Steps between C-alpha positions, in 0.01 A plus 500: 500500500625845406566745783558872445375676815174693498610813316346579160682344205462806279341839559418765240421849629368755251723334240502610138686436173540779243603410145476676162333810646224311678434315821469124446378463858474755777399519865529123555465388862534123539623256763555126462523313830634147562225244443282748309365472145466831314359516146560785257226546238432764241461560126782471250760771565372574850841455663473151652841388377657835586360479854629145539845609383495779756409250771786275393752783491559456125388858442593793722217745571518852357297613797401338825683210663530124476615294797602136479561269791875437523440125523272482198546218248288519187365220282354600163262313268477671159186526291682379189792260485711491186756228443665339201294181492770326297729504804520169692384641834310286748310618806765394752775687319278804446424519873869549579594708197640829643319401821729414790294229661567139591338208322297437815370859499406461134324169564316636804371796297391274213322276749320797655375608157407137420730458200782293653410224256605732218853568621658301214261634235614745234359849538363501145286195582311668785145633478429863585378411848796270567748766388334759725536264797868446418553877482331541838714217641814674379387824664433342840793257512723735702215596737454864399335746734320675212357329190389704198276326248415673173164365376542149646205344314577648157410250228367238743144366492246553779575188707874544452471861611317402817769242572776761459322743734453221755873431474583867558284499812670182625842659445391804700369282782803272509795732432346828626644727229345823390345452156450772239275400210474701180168441325444612142154349533270770631219269604664201667700518821606246754254443785784476752622849410528712814500827308436612145664819377329643194733715289460749220820701527408548865313295758131525413389286792622214719364246746351151501350368173147582615600850612666576167210360298259739671730803485378780274853561364522138385154518345585825323823355361358169380142588420149463636517121510830492692346388829318206348797385294775512761528134598736298714645152480332353806339163569436236760772251585313172473719423198852562373618642168789282384809629322377364165171692529283204600294499819511251788170498692425416862375156395839421344384527142709694248334691215611740229277771648301574814173318531239719326270498803766596754368856517805646673711613205488836332544327163122513450508867601755570228298315236172665595658845485696426181828555685663160453666561166569869557656476846669160512632467148652832407803634326791651698513877511783745528493721805665819604 
């Protein structure tokens, strides 16, 4: 278990970045505590990536301050992963590539993300969900105190996305890191999120998912239907989403999908509100 005292991991106070005669973000106040999940949402170009880079110390503020805990260790999971797929690179080797960890640390991380059975597989042979789990395993192998995930369910189907969000919650509960999620999807956030910060060059609003959904600034930014279309990945735990996307139920049966009469998934909510294709399967966006 990671230990890093009780001080905030990163603190932004009235922070801003000025480039090309304009403010990319300004007046940003944000704190990420150990064991806390914070999600950044906002439209394309709203400053999510810029704010994350400020939090990580990659960018220096042109006004305001950024404080980082002196003991901070950061694990990063990118939205896109580009590699020369002709290279003979298996999972085990990839885990330790430029990553100073032992084989045991690598195996423990792969086991936690439920892909230890893939350690000898070539990266190019992995599915999108399997590759995302390997990337998360690589990020947590050295027990970071802060994990940054850029659109962790990008390109993954509904059940696979739920499984990834369950995994993120388990990592938070087990390792106690602070977690900063960047969501390019305006309508879907993780149910376990402690705070959402809605950006549009500045902080429009922040709070729990329900607080943000009902905030007038959020509704003004995303339209009249914003409250009804902000959904969360949340469901009962009488079943388990497996790494391959299938579902193991309380009775021991394994199916490709949840039982249609379960009644505790938001999948039906997405279909009824025509959100499934538009919010789960979307193209990556560039952000300021």
